[in-house]
N, C-alpha and C positions, 0 to 999 in steps of 0.2 A: 750620669749620662742622660742624654736626651735621645730616646729610642723611638723609632717608628716601626710598628708591627704591621705586616701585611699578611693577614690570616688566610686560612683555607676557605672560610665561609662566613656567614653572619655571626658576629662576635657574641651577641647577647641573646639572640632568639633561636639559634640552631638548637634543637632539643637535646643534643648530646655534646656537652663541652669537651674540647680536646686538650692536649697537653699545653698548648700555648695559653689558653685561658687560665689555667692554674699557675703556670710559671710566671706569667707577666702580671697577674694580680699580686703575686708575692714581690716581684721586682719593683712594682709601682710603689711599694712602701719606701724605697730608697732612691728611686730614679724617676725621671719624668717620662712616662710611657704614653705614647699616642698610638691609636689603632685606626687604620683605614677601615672604616666600618662598611661592610657590604650589606645593605638592607635588602636581602633577597625577598622577592614578593611572596614566595611560597611560605615564608615563616612570619610574615607581618602580623598575623593574628595571634601568634603565640606570646605568652608572657615573657617580658625581658628579664634576664638575670642581672643582678647587680655586678658592677665591675669597678675596680679602683683605677682603671686606665681611663685616659681621655679619648673619647671617640671623635673621629673626624669623618664626616659623611663622605662615602665613596661611591654613591649611586647617582647616575645621571638618567639612565633609562631603566625602568623597572620591568622585569620579565621573569616568568616562572623557570624556564629552562636554564640550568646553571651555565652551560657552555655558551649559549647565546648571550647570556647576561654579561659574561666577561669579554666576549668578542665585541659586542655593541658598545660597551662602556670603555673599551681600551683607549680611545683617544682622550677621553676624560681622565682616565687613570694616569696616562702619560703626563698630562698637564698637572693633575692634582698632586702627584707624588713629588714632582719637581718643585711645585709651589710650597708644599708642606716642608720639604727639606730645607728650602731657603728661608721661609718666613719663621719657622720654629727653630732654626739652627740645629737640625738633627745631627747627632754624632754618628749614629749607626742605624742601619735598617735591618730588621730581621724579617725574612720573608719565607713563605712556604706555599705560595700560590704559583700560577704558571704565567699567564699573560701580565697580571699586575707586577710580578717579579721581573719580567722582561723589561717593563717600563722603568722599574727601580734602578736598572743598570745605568740609566742616563740621568740620574739625579745628582751625581757628583758626590755621593756619600758611600762609604764602604757598606757592602751588603753581606750579611751572614744568612745562608740559606739552610733551612731545616728540612731535610729530605726524610719525611715521615714514613713513606713507603714508596713502592713503584708507582709514581704519579700517573703514568700513562695508563696503567691498568685501572687505577682508582677513577680516572675521568671517564674511561670508555665503558666501565661496568654498568653505567646508567643506561646504556644502549645495547643490551645483550643480543648477540647474534645478528646485528645489523651492519650494513655498509657504513652507516654514519658512525657507529662505534669504532670501526677500523680507521676511519678518517680522523676521528678525535684522538685515537691512540697514537697514530703516526705524528699528528700535529703537536700533541703534547710532548711526545718524546723529543722532537726537534727543539722546541723551546726550552724544555727542562735541561737538556744537555748544554745549551747555550748559557742558561742561568747558573748551572753548577760550575762551569768552567770560568765564568766571570765573577763568581762570588769571592770575597776576600777569605772567607772560611765557610766550611760546610759542617753542619751537625746532622747526625743520623742516630737511629735508635738501636741498631744491633751491629755486631762485628761483621755479619754477613753482608749487610747493606754497605758497610764501610769498605769491604773488599770489592764490592761491585763498583763503588764510586772511584776507588783507586785505579781500577782497570779502565775506567773512562778517562783517566788523566787528571782527576781532581787531586790536588796535592795536600791540602790542609783539611783533614777530616777528623772530627771528634765524635766519639760514641757517647751519647747521653741517653739512657733508657727511658721508657715510659715509667709512670709512677702512680701514686694514689695519695689522696688526702686522708691520712690515718686518723686525724682528729675528727673528721666529719663522718667517715665510714668506720663504724665500730660494731662488734658483735652484740646482739641481744639474744635472750633465750629463744631457742628454736621453736618450741611449742607455742610460746607467746606470740611470736611472729606469724606462725602458721594460723593460729586462731584469729588473729587480726585480719587475715586475708581469706578466711573461710576455707583453708586448705587442710586436707587430711592425708595421712600416710606419707610415704616417701615422695620427695619433690626434687626433680631435676630442674635447674633454672638457667635461663640465658638472659643476659643483660646486654643490650646494644641495638644498633640499627638493624632494620629488616631489609637487607639488600642482597643482591645476587652473589656477593663474595662470601656470604655466610652459607653454611651447610647444615641447615636444620632438616633437610631432606633425610639425611642419614639418621638423625635423632627420631624423627617421626616414624620412619620405617622400622625402627627398633621397638617402638612402643607396644605393638601387639604381643611382644615376648617379655614385657616387663610390667610389673605391678607398681607403676609410678604415675605421678602427675607431672606434666611439663608446664612450667611457668615461664612465659615469654614476656620479658619486660623491655619495651622499647618501641619506637615508632618506625613506620615505613617512611622513606624520605622522597624518593623520586620514581620508584618503580612499583610493580605489582607483586613483589616477592612475598609479602605477608599474606596476600590473598591466595597466592599459589600454595603456600604452606597450609593454610586453613582448608583449602580444597583437598589437599593430599590427606590431611587428618580425617576429613569426612569420608573419603574414599576407603580408607583403611579401617574405619569404624572406631577411631580413637578420639574423635573431636571433643567428646565430653571430658577427656583427660588432658586437654590442652587449654591453658588459660592465657589469654592475651590481655595485657594490662594497658597497652599503649605507652605513650611517653610518661616517664616519672621523673620528678625533679631529682637532681643528684643528691641534694640534701636529705631526700627521703629514701634513698636506695638501701640504707642499712636494714630496714625492716623487710624489704623484699628479698635481699640476699640472705639475711638471717633465717628466712623461712625455707631456704634450700638445703637439702642434704648434700647436693653436689652442684657446683657452679660449672657451667659448660662453656667451652671455647671452640665451637664447631665451625671450621673454616674449610673452604674449598682449596684444593691444591693448586695454587697459583703464586707467582712471585710476590705479589702484593702481600699475601698472607705468610708465605713460607719464610721470608726473610725479615719480617717485622713482628715484634712482640707487642701486641696491643695492651691497652690499659685495663681491660675488663678482668684479666687474670689477677691483677693486683687488687682490684675491687673485691673480688671474692675472698682472696687471702686476708685482706684487711678485716673482713667480717668473720674470719676464722673458719671459712668453708673450704673443703678440698676442691681441687680443680681437675676436670677431665677435659683434655684438649685433643683436637686433631693433631696427629704427629707432625710437628713443624720443627725444622732444624734449628731455627733461632731460639725457640723456647727450650728445646732439649739442651742446647749449649748454655743457655742463661740460667735455667732453673733445675736442670737435670731431673733426678728422681724425686724432687720436692713436690711435683705434680704428676698426674696420671695421663696416659696417652692411649689413643685408639687409632686403628687404620681403616676399618670398614664397619658395616652394620654388625657383623658377628662379634668382632672384638669390642665394639661399643657395648653390646649386651653383656659380654663377659666382664668387662671392666666395671660397669655400673653395679653388677651383682657383687663383685669383689670389694669395691669401695664401700658400698652400703653395709657389707658385713665386717668392715674393719673399723676399729675404734679410732677416731680422729683426735689429734692433739690441737685443739683450738688455739692455745697460747703459742705453740710453735709456728702455726700457720700465720698468726697475727705478727709474730716477730719477724718472719720472713718478709711480710709486706712493709714493715717499718724500715727495712733497708732501702726501700724505694719511695720514701716519702717525698712529696713535691718540694718541701723546704730544702732538703739536702740536694735534690736534683737542680733546683733553681740556682744554687751556689755554683755548680759546675757550668750552668748556662751563662751566668753572669761573667765568669772568667773568660769565656770565648768572646763574648760581646766586648768586654774591656780590652781584650787582645786586639780585636779589629779596630777599635777606637784609638787605642794607644799607638798602633802602627801608623794610623793616619796623622795623629797629633805630632808624632816624632819626625814627620817628613817636612 
């Protein structure tokens, strides 16, 4: 197949790779994969990751703000996607963006849409508590519903999101969960990992972006009642959430027990996760989080570390009692103490992660794309 991917963000410089990066680098071993590359100005100074996909420049106007970037570049994307589809003889388009996906509907090629989470909340969260955020949310909702209803097929990450899509009138929905590269992320001795990072004692760890959909507030509020260090691995992207958490830690007198590393390459995450006694998945109660099961849970499991997560219906249904849950500050404190006092089976946790290896998941993805391509070819 000749596949055009329209990703959510900068393909090679965004500090946190998402599922499409892993899946399509695997599929590029057997197929011709082209990526419409959004060179977001905010990430231009970051080191580029290697990719097996062919990048096609998708930028006309460079600007920091992500919403303005896609809005101002929309005419160019409309022309560019049609041009790529025709000149490269694209068989199928995989998209998970909003305005560029709308443009893809007019390229004359079947579109498969990957509905990663509630996109209207994902877009508006960068403008917390503002009128602009509400405008962005409503606009994104309108375009997303159009894209979903006009896609040949839709992929999503959980049964809960699938049910939501079916209620919208989407007919062809396939659930393909998030996953992990279990060859790259592997356990290493905990004490060795802690020593390499100058960490002592029990360590709670978070890996991921520092944005307002995350609930590190509950974690920091619990620290005065716990004898632990909090290791925060990941960058701030577009908001001041990380600075807010640092200020909260200072106000509570626990700043010396909170370590921020900033962005870390995915290939180096094993050492950081292996230094953790517990991997945290702290999320605010919102549809974006409640119905989507993010990849960080599988990252922790791949390194043999137990997971403590905000109670989210999708995760409970997917992993059940294989991981731990909390509801508020008090239950977080109780669960941390209980998990730290329980002997963990590293091999069992690792085996659980292996069920969700990206190589197996990419095969499911390939079947959906082949179905959309085959349907077109048969007409």
